Wavefront OBJ file of the C-alpha trace (Angstrom):
o trace
v 47.381 138.181 155.304
v 48.024 139.899 151.605
v 47.731 143.727 152.069
v 48.211 146.678 149.061
v 49.948 149.660 149.743
v 48.843 152.678 147.302
v 50.226 156.132 147.145
v 48.243 158.149 144.310
v 50.130 161.445 143.367
v 48.326 163.610 140.055
v 49.519 161.225 136.848
v 51.023 158.165 139.169
v 49.860 155.374 141.234
v 52.634 153.446 143.241
v 51.883 150.402 144.436
v 53.349 147.245 147.284
v 51.812 144.531 147.951
v 52.780 142.759 150.911
v 52.236 139.516 152.582
v 52.005 141.761 155.883
v 52.617 138.132 158.489
v 56.008 137.968 157.043
v 56.619 141.755 155.956
v 57.508 140.040 152.491
v 56.731 142.582 149.399
v 55.640 140.071 147.058
v 55.402 142.815 144.227
v 55.566 146.913 143.605
v 55.475 148.715 140.377
v 54.532 152.309 139.208
v 52.009 153.603 137.064
v 53.184 156.718 135.043
v 51.596 159.261 133.161
v 48.244 158.897 133.935
v 46.231 160.811 130.977
v 49.065 161.893 129.404
v 50.661 160.420 126.203
v 53.273 157.457 126.770
v 51.584 156.300 130.148
v 52.851 152.660 131.422
v 53.227 150.340 134.434
v 56.166 149.024 135.612
v 55.419 145.836 137.481
v 58.518 144.155 139.506
v 58.486 140.785 141.510
v 61.587 138.581 142.740
v 60.814 136.504 139.205
v 60.861 139.099 136.785
v 59.919 143.026 135.816
v 57.189 144.048 133.452
v 56.392 146.913 131.206
v 52.959 147.247 129.794
v 52.739 150.810 127.413
v 48.811 151.529 127.486
v 46.684 154.495 127.310
v 45.549 155.217 130.542
v 42.912 157.534 131.516
v 42.454 158.431 134.958
v 43.171 156.983 138.215
v 40.351 154.159 137.896
v 42.038 152.636 134.946
v 45.716 152.281 136.177
v 44.331 150.516 139.612
v 42.155 148.551 137.599
v 45.725 147.448 135.566
v 47.498 147.387 138.363
v 44.927 144.630 140.134
v 44.875 142.614 136.739
v 48.733 142.527 136.736
v 48.953 140.997 140.218
v 46.454 138.394 139.444
v 47.705 137.596 136.086
v 48.205 133.995 135.231
v 52.019 134.326 133.675
v 53.327 137.581 136.265
v 51.023 137.809 139.162
v 51.809 136.861 142.638
v 48.085 136.404 143.935
v 45.317 133.819 142.157
v 42.697 136.331 142.701
v 41.918 139.802 143.861
v 40.177 138.310 146.996
v 43.067 137.692 148.378
v 43.623 141.280 149.253
v 42.106 141.721 152.359
v 42.480 145.410 152.711
v 44.455 148.910 150.891
v 46.570 151.044 153.064
v 46.774 154.512 150.864
v 49.204 157.644 152.058
v 47.362 160.641 152.274
v 49.327 164.223 152.795
v 47.397 165.741 154.791
v 44.839 165.274 157.756
v 45.423 168.339 159.267
v 44.330 168.512 162.726
v 41.775 166.020 162.142
v 43.931 163.255 162.580
v 46.702 162.213 165.117
v 46.636 158.506 163.901
v 46.277 156.272 160.612
v 42.629 155.700 160.149
v 39.948 153.216 158.901
v 38.244 155.150 155.993
v 34.491 155.955 156.380
v 32.526 158.458 155.278
v 33.204 160.736 157.894
v 36.211 160.304 156.936
v 36.500 160.926 152.864
v 34.133 164.000 154.692
v 37.229 165.443 156.553
v 39.673 164.369 153.440
v 37.290 166.716 151.400
v 37.769 169.385 153.853
v 41.622 169.474 154.232
v 42.000 169.634 150.030
v 42.890 173.790 150.970
v 45.968 172.624 152.759
v 47.058 170.055 150.146
v 45.506 171.009 146.908
v 48.245 169.418 144.875
v 48.141 165.778 146.975
v 45.058 165.227 148.448
v 42.767 165.027 145.570
v 44.923 162.447 144.394
v 44.658 160.372 146.839
v 41.260 160.927 147.068
v 41.190 159.714 143.701
v 42.402 156.321 144.815
v 40.186 155.483 148.045
v 37.531 156.402 145.667
v 39.123 153.925 142.748
v 39.118 150.930 145.016
v 35.774 151.745 146.211
v 34.224 151.535 143.088
v 36.511 148.905 141.698
v 36.540 146.856 144.911
v 33.841 148.173 147.646
v 33.587 145.572 149.812
v 37.535 145.469 150.936
v 38.467 147.606 153.901
v 40.491 150.603 153.611
v 42.869 152.883 155.866
v 44.511 156.140 155.384
v 48.076 157.183 156.603
v 48.637 160.525 157.060
v 52.213 162.171 156.339
v 50.896 164.936 158.907
v 49.844 162.553 161.839
v 53.004 161.953 163.493
v 53.546 165.735 164.164
v 50.212 166.609 165.181
v 52.335 165.592 169.145
v 54.015 169.077 168.704
v 53.189 171.364 171.281
v 51.237 174.789 170.702
v 54.379 176.510 170.964
v 55.898 174.654 168.413
v 53.298 174.514 165.687
v 52.049 178.157 166.058
v 52.920 181.086 163.967
v 53.329 184.408 165.722
v 50.743 185.730 163.721
v 47.203 186.954 164.554
v 45.652 184.176 166.454
v 42.607 184.411 164.970
v 44.208 183.473 161.702
v 45.000 179.874 163.325
v 41.513 179.874 164.563
v 39.755 180.662 161.447
v 42.113 179.466 158.656
v 43.868 176.703 160.924
v 47.481 178.528 159.362
v 50.223 176.939 161.660
v 52.791 174.675 161.418
v 51.925 170.772 160.296
v 54.970 169.174 158.894
v 55.467 166.443 156.700
v 57.181 163.152 155.884
v 56.090 162.180 159.308
v 55.623 158.538 158.573
v 59.273 158.583 156.991
v 60.515 160.036 160.297
v 58.125 157.854 162.525
v 59.558 154.808 161.105
v 63.183 155.597 160.943
v 63.154 156.980 164.542
v 61.619 153.689 165.801
v 64.066 151.646 163.936
v 67.091 153.601 165.079
v 65.689 153.063 168.602
v 66.010 149.549 168.113
v 69.466 149.826 166.383
v 70.989 151.311 169.266
v 68.979 149.197 171.732
v 66.948 152.406 173.690
v 63.543 152.634 174.680
v 62.749 154.708 171.909
v 59.644 155.969 174.677
v 62.420 157.152 176.383
v 64.841 158.249 173.839
v 66.050 161.982 172.292
v 65.987 161.412 168.574
v 67.238 163.374 165.656
v 65.836 162.232 162.073
v 66.679 163.567 159.032
v 64.861 162.833 156.180
v 66.786 164.390 152.799
v 65.730 164.088 149.374
v 64.409 166.308 146.839
v 62.337 167.681 149.810
v 64.067 167.335 152.443
v 62.762 167.714 156.535
v 64.061 167.121 160.006
v 62.661 166.198 163.191
v 63.307 166.307 166.737
v 61.329 163.648 168.493
v 61.889 163.259 172.456
v 60.078 159.978 174.067
v 58.565 158.710 170.710
v 56.504 161.992 169.830
v 57.534 164.713 167.438
v 57.926 167.813 169.482
v 59.094 169.935 166.265
v 59.603 169.579 162.606
v 61.447 171.868 160.019
v 58.371 171.928 156.854
v 55.607 174.031 158.253
v 51.880 175.266 157.082
v 53.217 173.715 153.715
v 56.294 172.061 152.943
v 58.153 174.861 151.778
v 59.474 176.038 154.843
v 62.781 174.201 157.050
v 66.185 173.280 154.460
v 66.730 173.941 151.623
v 66.297 171.308 149.161
v 66.236 170.699 145.350
v 63.856 173.211 144.439
v 62.480 174.440 147.198
v 63.750 177.415 149.145
v 63.105 176.348 152.426
v 63.715 179.166 155.112
v 63.560 182.970 153.779
v 62.531 185.969 155.229
v 58.462 186.566 154.733
v 59.349 190.075 153.056
v 60.801 188.621 149.741
v 57.446 187.734 148.369
v 56.215 190.766 148.993
v 58.986 192.525 147.927
v 58.708 190.425 145.048
v 55.095 191.425 144.031
v 55.803 195.260 144.588
v 58.823 195.714 143.045
v 59.044 193.226 140.131
v 55.417 192.705 139.433
v 55.409 189.249 139.657
v 51.683 187.348 140.630
v 51.163 184.941 143.465
v 50.992 181.772 141.147
v 54.736 182.591 139.637
v 55.928 183.267 142.909
v 55.122 180.166 144.133
v 56.844 178.625 141.179
v 59.716 180.247 141.718
v 60.227 179.339 145.205
v 58.617 175.707 145.171
v 60.306 174.684 141.546
v 63.306 177.006 140.819
v 64.921 177.625 144.140
v 66.933 175.177 146.284
v 70.284 173.935 145.268
v 69.174 174.224 141.622
v 68.845 178.026 142.027
v 71.598 178.424 143.638
v 73.767 176.378 141.693
v 72.016 176.668 137.667
v 73.074 173.401 137.331
v 70.952 170.384 138.860
v 68.761 170.028 141.898
v 70.262 166.240 142.193
v 72.809 166.367 145.133
v 74.822 163.755 142.776
v 75.174 166.312 139.228
v 76.141 169.042 142.257
v 79.099 166.733 143.774
v 80.182 165.769 140.293
v 79.864 169.528 139.273
v 81.848 170.149 142.585
v 84.280 167.946 142.102
v 85.475 169.726 138.438
v 85.739 173.074 140.409
v 82.518 174.362 139.535
v 82.139 177.046 142.087
v 78.612 177.331 142.055
v 77.620 173.723 142.761
v 80.384 173.681 145.693
v 78.119 176.990 147.384
v 75.041 174.879 146.712
v 76.157 172.066 148.732
v 77.648 174.031 151.138
v 74.630 176.057 151.996
v 72.698 172.759 151.764
v 75.116 171.490 154.800
v 75.417 174.585 156.796
v 71.426 174.894 156.636
v 71.029 171.416 157.872
v 73.383 171.958 160.407
v 71.622 174.975 161.896
v 68.918 172.778 162.162
v 70.663 169.802 163.932
v 71.817 172.508 166.125
v 68.649 173.942 166.906
v 66.699 170.512 167.677
v 69.702 169.774 170.286
v 68.296 172.808 171.611
v 64.989 172.073 172.145
v 65.624 168.211 173.088
v 68.227 169.182 175.943
v 70.873 166.968 173.660
v 70.579 163.798 171.566
v 71.001 159.942 171.981
v 70.912 159.303 168.114
v 71.438 161.396 164.902
v 69.553 159.455 162.077
v 69.716 160.032 158.082
v 67.494 158.759 155.639
v 65.978 159.487 152.263
v 67.975 159.439 149.164
v 70.446 161.836 149.918
v 70.612 161.143 153.531
v 71.509 157.399 152.346
v 73.797 158.246 149.835
v 75.537 161.072 150.288
v 78.309 161.229 152.621
v 79.292 164.642 151.976
v 76.434 166.035 153.383
v 76.547 163.580 156.324
v 79.970 164.921 157.116
v 79.743 168.416 156.610
v 76.624 168.698 158.216
v 78.013 167.623 161.342
v 81.401 169.029 161.438
v 82.188 171.338 164.154
v 79.579 169.484 166.540
v 82.308 167.731 168.201
v 81.446 169.334 171.691
v 77.834 167.971 171.747
v 79.587 164.296 171.810
v 78.991 163.728 168.000
v 81.806 162.407 166.317
v 81.724 161.045 162.627
v 83.482 157.419 161.951
v 84.494 158.985 158.481
v 86.091 155.699 157.164
v 82.322 154.023 157.666
v 80.537 157.144 156.707
v 82.231 157.092 153.351
v 81.524 153.719 153.113
v 77.533 153.830 153.895
v 75.247 153.824 151.220
v 71.716 152.272 151.077
v 71.931 150.505 154.184
v 71.587 150.373 157.746
v 74.702 150.903 159.454
v 76.242 153.226 162.290
v 78.794 155.741 161.423
v 79.423 156.956 164.769
v 83.230 156.964 165.888
v 83.616 154.657 168.861
v 84.129 157.604 171.483
v 81.010 159.103 169.946
v 78.399 159.953 173.030
v 75.146 160.339 170.058
v 74.850 157.158 168.162
v 74.858 158.795 164.359
v 73.065 156.126 162.028
v 72.023 155.842 158.392
v 68.766 154.203 157.745
v 66.812 153.407 154.781
v 63.018 154.655 155.428
v 59.927 151.683 154.421
v 56.791 153.833 154.521
v 55.211 151.786 152.630
v 55.953 148.669 155.210
v 54.515 151.625 157.897
v 51.462 152.080 155.658
v 50.998 148.306 155.647
v 51.408 147.447 159.511
v 49.111 150.736 160.384
v 46.782 148.821 157.760
v 46.798 145.592 159.447
v 46.640 146.773 163.019
v 43.339 148.722 162.243
v 41.554 146.691 160.155
v 42.018 143.468 162.879
v 40.978 146.383 165.713
v 38.049 146.907 163.504
v 37.206 143.141 163.006
v 37.728 143.769 159.250
l 1 2 3 4 5 6 7 8 9 10 11 12 13 14 15 16 17 18 19 20 21 22 23 24 25 26 27 28 29 30 31 32 33 34 35 36 37 38 39 40 41 42 43 44 45 46 47 48 49 50 51 52 53 54 55 56 57 58 59 60 61 62 63 64 65 66 67 68 69 70 71 72 73 74 75 76 77 78 79 80 81 82 83 84 85 86 87 88 89 90 91 92 93 94 95 96 97 98 99 100 101 102 103 104 105 106 107 108 109 110 111 112 113 114 115 116 117 118 119 120 121 122 123 124 125 126 127 128 129 130 131 132 133 134 135 136 137 138 139 140 141 142 143 144 145 146 147 148 149 150 151 152 153 154 155 156 157 158 159 160 161 162 163 164 165 166 167 168 169 170 171 172 173 174 175 176 177 178 179 180 181 182 183 184 185 186 187 188 189 190 191 192 193 194 195 196 197 198 199 200 201 202 203 204 205 206 207 208 209 210 211 212 213 214 215 216 217 218 219 220 221 222 223 224 225 226 227 228 229 230 231 232 233 234 235 236 237 238 239 240 241 242 243 244 245 246 247 248 249 250 251 252 253 254 255 256 257 258 259 260 261 262 263 264 265 266 267 268 269 270 271 272 273 274 275 276 277 278 279 280 281 282 283 284 285 286 287 288 289 290 291 292 293 294 295 296 297 298 299 300 301 302 303 304 305 306 307 308 309 310 311 312 313 314 315 316 317 318 319 320 321 322 323 324 325 326 327 328 329 330 331 332 333 334 335 336 337 338 339 340 341 342 343 344 345 346 347 348 349 350 351 352 353 354 355 356 357 358 359 360 361 362 363 364 365 366 367 368 369 370 371 372 373 374 375 376 377 378 379 380 381 382 383 384 385 386 387 388 389 390 391 392 393 394 395 396 397 398 399 400 401
């Protein structure tokens, strides 16, 4: 069965084409700068990479180009588009409506529209991708896989804020959490590697990229996560502040005469390790600068790791200990420094790192815990696209599509 997975952003469309029975990626790529100068498609297969530069005005044109390339006589991987049996979409926000992935119907589309205020930068683009497929391939079933759905298992005392309760009742202001598809994949894979029953295990997963979040998972369910009402809360990130005193934005409004838009830009795009270091939001740049003695780069790295360690400690308390701590994402998979510093001093919890294995761990599944560690410490590259493809297959087969 051939399934296409789409991840639509405001000016980009990422795609992968799966032979899901073999769980094999036939092709993948990205259309960039949609509606802007310099738009192009990068298409990758085992045999060759193809670059196409041309004007691409909207998501309809982008997806039409993707489908054309996938079935192209010279560099395509299928003979015709009828081989594609379903499309799975990454959808950022499902609110409280969706606790699991869903076949896309008119009712589901209505719910997605209602969730736009919760993710105004992401859901509209996700919806555009769904509508484009509906227009181009009207008979093909589509499935929505939500970043937020995995975290809908959190108890109310974990997801509610200490605000007047009517703000939750009327405006649904609560913790939602994000990166759920990644946390779900990594935690399940971690249990498999550790030979533990996923439904009986206590797992902490740290998804560390430019955006970063950490999740406490007990018996296969998310019970707490660091991102909140928006992806701004929680860990220090590339350009996001993470946790801060909520009076700070009020003070900036009052004393600096900043407006809400400028504060939103400050906290989401100018803060994090970029704001601390004044150098970069990229951990590789900061580690390089720190090695040359740049004090603010060192400080940014230290703050990043310290905040992560605080959350690990908190989630050890929430779970009553842990069987596994798993790192994923660009930083989680590649930065031995951040992994080591975030676990430093946690030996009394039975968390003991094998420093030699940690130094060598890059972009592959590896156990970096010491022999006498009571907690398994794993590095696991995430695979959100595979989760989306699997969910899509399961749902369309269940629905008889």
